[in-house]
N, C-alpha and C positions, 0 to 999 in steps of 0.2 A: 504494500500500500504506500503510495507516494504521499509526501507532505504529512508525515506522521504527527508532527507537532501541531499542525493546523487541525487535524481530525481530533487529536487529544484535547486541545483547548476548546473547540466548539462543543464537544461532548461534555466536557467539564462544566461549561456554562449551561448547557441544556439540562444536565442533571440537577444543577442548583435551581434552575427555573422550575423544574418538575417538583422538586422537594418543597419549594416555597409555596406552591399552589395545591399541594395534596395534603390530606389529613395525616397526622403523625402515624396512625395505625397502618396507612398504606405504605409507608416507608420501609417497614420491616419486611414484608414479602418482596418488595422491590429490591431491597438490598440483598436478600437471599438469592433472588434470581440473578442479579448482576454478579454476585460472587461465584455462582455456579457457572455462568457464562465465561467469567474470567478464568476459572480453573480449566474449563474445556479449551479456551483459546490458548492458554499456556501449554497444555498437554499436546494439543494438535498443531501448535505453532501457526495459528490461524492469522491470516492477513488482517482480520478484524480486531486484533489485540489492542492497537491504540484506541480504537473506538470504545471498546468495553472498559479498558483501563481508565480512560478519561471519565466515563460515566460513573465508575466505582469511586474514583478519586473525588469527583464533584459531590457525590452523595455523602461520602464519608466526611469530607471537609464541612459540608453544611451541618451535619449532625454534631460534629465536634465543636464547631464554632458556636452554634446555637446553644449547646449545653454549657460551654465554658464562659461565653461572653454575654449572650442575650438572656439566658435563663436567670442569672442573679439579678439583672436589672429589672426584668419583668416581674420578679418576686415582690417588687415595691408596689405593684398595683393594689389599690385599696387602702394605702397608707397615706397619712398626712405628715409630711416631713419638711424640715427647714433646709432649703437648698441655696447654695451659692451658684449663680448662673451668669452667663454672658449672652447678650442679645446678638443673634446671628444676622447676616446680611439680607435675609429674606423677610425681615420684619416689616409689616405694613400697619397702617392705622386700623385700630379695632373699632367695634361699634360703640364702645364707651369712650367718652371724651377724655383725652389725655392718656390713653393707653394704646399699646401696640399688640399685635398678634403675630405669631410666627414661631420660628425655631429658637430654642434656648439650649446652650451647651451647659450641662450641669458639671461643675468642677468640685462640688462638695455637698455632702448630705449629713446633717446633724454633726457637723464638725469633722467628718471623715472625708478624705480626698477620694474622688472618683472621676470618671470621664465618660459621659454619654450624652445623647441629644434627646430632647423631648419637645413636643408641640404644645403650645398654649394659645388659647383664643382671646386672652386678655390679661395684660400685666402692665404695671406702671413703668414706662421708660420713654425716652425721647428719640433715640436713634441707635443703630447697630453699633456694637462695641462697648456699650455700657455694661457694667458689672454691678450686681446687687444681690442681696440676701433677702429671701422671703419664704413664706410658707405655701406649699403647694400640695393639693390632694392628687395623688397619682392614680391614673386609670389606664387600662390597656387601650391601644389604638382602636378606634371604631372600625368595624368591618364594612368600610365603604369603598368607593371607587379610588380613593386616594391612599389607602392603606399600603399597597404594594410599593407605590412610588415613595412614600415616606420611609418605609423600611429600607429601600434601596439607598436612601441618603443617610442611613444610620439613625433615624428617629425611631425610638423604641417605645416611648410612653406618651400619654397625654397628661398634661398637668393643669389643674385648675387653681388659679391664684386665690388664696384665702386671706391674705394680710401679712403683717409682720415685715413690711418693706423697710430695708435699710440699704442706703446707697453705698457703693464702693468705688474704687478707682477704675477708670476706663481701661480697657484692654489695649495693649501695645502690639498685638499680633499683626504681622504684615498684611493679612487678608483684609483687615479693616482699613488700613492705609490705601491698599489697592482698590477697595470698594469706594472710598471717597474720591480717589483719582478717577475711577470709572464714572461716577456721578458728575464730577466737574467736567469731564470731557463730554459727557452726554449733554450737559447744559450748554456748553460752548457750541456744539453742533446745532442744537435746537435754536440757539440765538441767531445763528447765521443762515438758517434755512427756514422756508415756510413751515407753518405749524405741522401739517400732515407729513411733510417730507423729512423734517428733523427727527421725528419719532421713528420713521422708517430707517434712516441712516444709523441712528443710535442702536436700533435693534440688530441690524446686520453687522455693524462693526464692533460694537461693545457688548452685545447681548442684553442691553437695557430696554425692556419693553414697557417701562412705567408710563411713557408718554405716547405709546403706539396706539392710534385710534382703533376701535373695534372694527370699523368699516374696512380698514386696510388689512387687518388680520382675516376678516371674512373673505375679502377678495383673493388674497393669496391662498387661502385654504380651498376656495372653490376652483382656483386655477391649478391646484395640485403642486404648488411651489412654496408651501408654508415652511419647508426646510430651509429656505433662504433667509427666513427671519430669525431662525435659531442658530446661534453660532455653533458650528460643527467642524468636522474634519475638512470639509470643503473650504471653509473660510481660513482655517489654519494653513492648509496646503497653498492656497492662493497668496496669502501674506508671506509665508516663509519662502515661497518660490521667488519673491522679489530679491532675495539674498542668495540665490543659487549661482547666478552669473554664468550659466551654461554648464553642460555636463563635463566640459574639459576641466573645470575647476572643482569637480565633485569631490576629489580626494585631497583638496587643499585644507590642511589642518586649521589654519586661522579662520577660514570661512565655515568650516564645520562647527567650530566653537561659536561663531557669530550666529549661525542658524539655530544651534541648540539654545543659545541665550534668548533669541527672539521667540522661539517656540515656548520656552518656559515662562517668559514674561507674559506672553499673550494668554497662555493657559491660566495663569494666576490672575491676570487682569479680568478675565471673563467669569471668574468664580468657579472654575473647574467643574463645569457640567460633565456628565459621563460621556456624552458624545465627543466633546473636546478632549477629555482625558484619554479616551480610547485612541483618537487620532494622534494625540501628543505622544503617547507611549509608542505607537507604531513609528512615528516620525523620528523619535529619539533612537529607537532601535535601528532604523535605517542609517542614521548618522553614525551610530556605533559601528555598523558594518562598514561604512565608508572609511571610518578611522583606521580599521584593521584590514582594509582592502578586501572585504568579503562580499560575495554576491548576496543579493537580497531577494526574498520572495514575499510578496505582500500578504498572501493567504496564510503563510506560516507565521509571519509577524502578527497578523490579526489573531491567530490562535494563541500566541504568547500573550497578547494584550488581554484576551479573555481570561486566561489563567490569572494574570496579575490583578485584574479587577475583581475576579471572584475570590481571590485570597484575602483581599482587604475587607470585603463585605460579601458574604454569600448571597445576599439579596440584591446585589447589583444587577444581575440579569433581569430582574423584575422591572427595571426602569425602562420606559418606552423609548427613551433616547438610546439606550444600550441596544435594544432590539432593532430599532430602525437603522441605527448606524451599522451594526454587523450585517443585517440583511442587505443593506445597500452595497456594502463591500462585496458580499457574495454575488450580487447581481452584476457588479462591475467586473469581477473576476470571471464570471461566466461569459460576459461580453468579450473580454480579452481572449479567452480560449476560443470563442467562436470566430473572432477576427483572425487569429492565427490559422484556423482551419480554412477560412475563406481565402486567405492569402496563398495557401498551399494548393487549393483545389480549384479555384476559379481560373479559367484559362486566361492566357495572356502574360505569363511571367516573363517571356522572352520578347515582349513587344518593345518597340523603340519609338522615339519621337512623340508625336501627339497622342498616339495610342497608349503609350506608357503613362503619359500625364493623365489621360482620361481614366485609365484603369486605377491609377493611384488616387486621383480625386474621388472616383466613385467608391473605392474602398474606404476612404476617409469619411465620406458622408454616411455610408452604410454603417460604419463602426460607431459614429456619433449617435445615429438614430437608435441602433440596437442597444447601445449603452444606456440611453435614457429609458428605453422600453424595458430592458431587463432589470434595471435598478428599481423602476416603478413596480414591476411585477413581483420582485423579490420582497418589497416592503408591503405589498398588498395584504398578505396574511396577518401581519401585525396590526395594520390599520383596521381590518375587519374584526379581528379578535378583540381589539380594544374599543370597538364601537365607534371609531372615528370615521370621518367622511372620506370618501374617495372621489377622484375626479376623472372623468373620461377624456379630459384634454391635458392631462399631466405631461405626457410626452411632448406634445406641441409646445406647451408653456415652458417646459424646461429647455427645449431647443431654442426658443426665442429669447429667454431671459438669463439663463445661467452664465452665458458669456459676458453679460453686462455686470456681473457681480464684482469681478476684480477691479475694473475701473472705478466703480462706486466706492469700494473699500480704499483704493489708493487716493482718490480725491478727498475722501474723508480724512485720511491721515495727513494729507497736504494742508487741509484747512486747519486741523489741530496744530500741526507743526508751525504754521505761519502765525497762529494766535500766540504761541509760546514766545516767538521772537519778535512780535509786533512792537513791543515797547523799546527794546534796544535798537531795532532796525526800523527806520521810518518807512522804508520801501515795502516792508512786510504787509502793512495794512492794505494797500491797494491790491497786492497779489492775493491776499486772503479774500478780498471782495471778488476778484476775478475767479478764484478757485471755487468759492461757494456758489457763484453764479453758474459755472460750468457743472458743478455737482447737482444743483437744483434742476437744471435742464435735463441732465442725464437721468436723474431719479424720476422726473416727470414722464420721460419716455418709458422708463422701466415700469412705472406704475400704470401707464396707459396700456402697455402690452399685457400686463397682468389683468387689468380690468377687461380688456377685449376678450381674453381667453376665458375669464370667469363668466362672461355674458353668453358664451356659446351654448347651444342646446344641451350638450352632454356634459356640461361642466360639473354638475352635481348629480352623482349617482348614489342611489340607495341600494345597498346589497344586503339582503337578509343574512344575518351572521351565521346561523347554524348551517343553512343550505350552502352558502358560499364556502365556508370552511370545509364542508364535506366534499364539495367539488374540487377544491384545491388539494385535499388529501388524496383523492382518487387520481388526480393528475400527477401528483408526486409518485404514487405507487406505479402508475403507468410508465413514468420516466425511469424508475428503477428497473422495471421489467425490460424495457428496451435496452437500457445500459447493460444489464446482466447478459442479455442475448447478443450483445455486440452490434446492435442495430440502432444506436442512439440517434443517428441522423434522420431516421424515419419517425422519431418522436414528434418533431415539429408539425408535420401535416396531421398526424394522428391526434396530437393534442389540440390542434385548432378545430378539428372536426368534433372531438369530444366536448370542447368548451362551447362550441356553437349549439350542440344538442342540449347541453346543460342549461344554456341561456334560454333556449326555446321552452324547455320543460319548466324552468323556474318562472318564466313569465306566465305560462299557462296555469301553473299551480297557484300563483298569487292573484289571479283574476278573481275579483269579487271579495277577496279577503279584507276585512275591516280591522284596522289597528287603532285602538283607543289608548293614547298615552297620557300619563299624568305629568304635566310639564309646568314648572314654575316653582314658587316658594314652597318650603316645607310646611306641610299641614294644611295648605289651602291652594293646591295647584289648579290650573285650568286643565281641561281635557280636550285633546286634539284627536278627532276621528278622521282617518285617512283611508280612502278606498279608490283604487284605480286612478291615482293622480289627482283626486279631488279631496278637499278637506273641509270639515265642519268643526268649528271651535266652540266648545261650551265654556264660556269665559267666566271666571271669578278671580278676584284679587285686584292688583293694581298694575302700575307701569312695569314692575319687575316681571310679572307674569306675561305681559304683552311682549316684552323683549325676548323672554324665553320661548314664547310661541313662535315668534319670527325666526329665531335661531333654529328651533326644532324643524320647522317647515323647510328652511334653507338646507339643513343637513340631511333631510330625508327626501331628496329628489325634487325640491321646490314645488311641492304639491299646490295646486290652485285652490285658494281659499274661497269657497263658494257661499258660505254662510257663517255668520258669527251670532251666537246666542248669548246675550248679556244677562247672566243670572244674578247680578249684584242688586242688592236692595238700594244701595246708595254708593256714592264714591265720587272721585274726581272725574272730570270729563276726559274721555279717552278716544282718540281717533283710531278706529279699527281699519284693518287693511282689506276690507271687502265692502262692496256696495250694498249687499243684502244683509241687514242687521235686524235681528229679532230681539227686542227688549222685553224680558219677562215681566217687568214692572208695569208695562202698558198693555199686556194681554189680559184676557179674561181669566176667570178662575181655572178654566181648563181649555187648552187648545191642542190640536194634533195636526201634523203635517208630514208628508213624505220627505225624506232626505236621502241623498246619495242613491244607491241602487238596491232596492228591496228593504230599506229600513224606514222606520217611522220614528218621529220625535214627538213625545207627549210632554207638555209643559203644564205644571200645576203652580198657580200663583196664589199665595196667601199673604196676609199682612206681616207675618213673621219671617217669610222667606220664600224661595222659589225652588222648584224641583223639576229636573229634566230627566226623562227616561227614554233611552234609545233602545229599540227592540226590533227583532226580525220575525216576530210571531212565535218564536220558540224561546229565545234568550232575551233578557232585559238587563240593561246596565243603567244605573241611576247616578245623577250628579246633583248635589244639593248645595244651595247657598243660603245661609241663615238657618232657621228652624221652622219647617212647615207644620201645620196642624190641619190635617185632612179628616173628613168625617169617617173615612174607611182607609185602613192602611194599604199601601201598594207593595205587593210582593215582587222582588227583583232577584236576579241571580247574583249581581255584584253591585256594591255601592262604592263609588269613588269618594271616600270620606274626606271631610274637611275637619274643622275644629270641634264640631258637635254632632250628635246623632239625634234622630227624631223617631218618635213612636209611629209616625206616619209612613215610615219605610221599614219593610221587613226583608232584609237582605240575607241570602244564603251564605254570602262571603263578603268581606269588607277589604278593600285595597286602600292602603294609605302610604304616604311618604314621611310620616312622623314616626320617629323611633319609639316614643312613649306618649301616645295620645291620652288625653284626660279621660276619655270614655272607655279605655281598654278594660277596666275592671267592672264595667256596668253589667248587670244581669241581662242575659239574652244574647250577649256577644259570643259567638262560637268560632267561626273561622275568620281569622285576620291574617292578611298578607302584607308584608312590609317590603317596600323597595326603596333603596337609598338614592339611586340616581334617577332614572326615568323608567319606572315600571309601566307595563302596558298590558292590555287585554287584546288577545287575538281572536276575532270572531269570524267564523266561517258560516255565513247566514244559512240557517236551517240544518246545520250539521254539528258544529262543535264550538266550544268556548274554552279558552285557555288563558291563565294568568302567567305572565312571563316577567323575568328580571325581578322577581320578588320571592321572598321566603316566608313560609308560614310561621306565624308567631306562636310560641308555646304559651298558652293561657294557664293561669293558676286554677 
């Protein structure tokens, strides 16, 4: 087996990811199976030995690290302790005035030294770097969508501030000085650029998204180029490439030291996100190989980086940046291998003159397109598994915009450099104005291309998670079968045919299916009903829910909003995104009307509240705002609950987004389903009803 270190490293990270997402009892039989496979591989001297050895090492390291490091810290859950903490750089303003929320590094508990990170939603502080002592009640991290990401950053507990605040001396750690430098540089860029473009440049160059407008993020996400807004290996490679001075000077020792220093400084300046850390490790290993005149292999170095990241924190593979970064590298490596095959097998190797130039230019264009396509395809499983949006124009948008990234980064550095020397050199100010003008024009073109791509018909694709992952797994198995049979070149046409069949079947299976998602604020979300590209919104809440509804519709195929039903009893004036609006407060005591395809909407209006019931003749789902008082109770299958229940509704099951609703212990409450993120009901009219992305709550 070639590239043994690459196989070992990727299996090491894969085993850690598996262990992080499986119940502890599953790890025992998994470890026994892997040890058996390892024994058989050693006895038979199998070529799969690096694969099995990497999986065993990853699983064992996860268990050892969790038991020795994480277990003693998590034992503090449920206790109230006095902590000495330092505010980390991700702290932002909390809901309470004069407080922050974010990550705290705990350096002492009850007078004993320690070192771990915890998350707190409110504590007295002004800025990152402050050190203080206070009392915190420790709890385990909530099992929500952010748990894996926080564990990957070393955050082990949740801490609730309870008092006893005593200020301390500010931390002198270099990361806080670099954080202030990053903030000052971001402020300089925003000062010299238009408001929307300044936040864009600060995000791409410095990783500071504090001033990045939501509209810009939505545009880049729809175009499939949101990776350009997050500092990653691409940014690091482009900036460090400025100091390469050609391949002839690759082994020049002074330049190797300069490139290593630039890479280290940029990694620290951006706060060491995992995607940058992965790229930085690979780049430093490349420089180490250049120092000793050794050849390099990107896939092998990527495997080594996976091992190093997994050793410092076995939850590192849970970070989405880690997964996207490594999958993108695998896609690029697949493109490189395909390009080599094309160069060897496409006729015309002996051509001369204009034919040689035409062949070379054609291969360059083909390589560029397939690199973008394979990198996008490699990251697709991660995006689908994480419930993120996918774009049907990602390849086109990458081809149009990625080449514009390096000039944008260079011009941003020029503007910052000229600002630093503006005071001692009088000529620097006019040059800074010129550079900032050129940067603004360049970014305006950049954003215009992204906006054009985002407005294309296939820009926003909604892919059902379970079905899409199943199709991708089957395609992967098919690829392995062709590879084992030595006919891998035939996988491409076979894979295209299978993917086309899967798309047709998926479209047919989704026809008529109704998805009713709870979107918005915890405890009082709006309900969005989507069927065949059309949406009906049962609205309650305020502006926050309206923004959440818009975001949900944009992320799920940009469904056409044909009707909005305003169930609120009162509230601020809201401009809805549809011409047809039904206000429950102005209807009669009972109205009914058809909606979508094969569904009916019943609205009950009382002085205490409003009730909407969506039904297909067999199943009924209710949404209530306020508290209705009807003469006879309405029996429904599912109630999308808010802050209170009513005797007028008799649900067989209740779906909620509140972890501990006030009505949980009321008599008569039997089946309760809780969803942290966006739980939804999947209704196949006349056939079935399922509650998804939610867990059943164990009632006392």
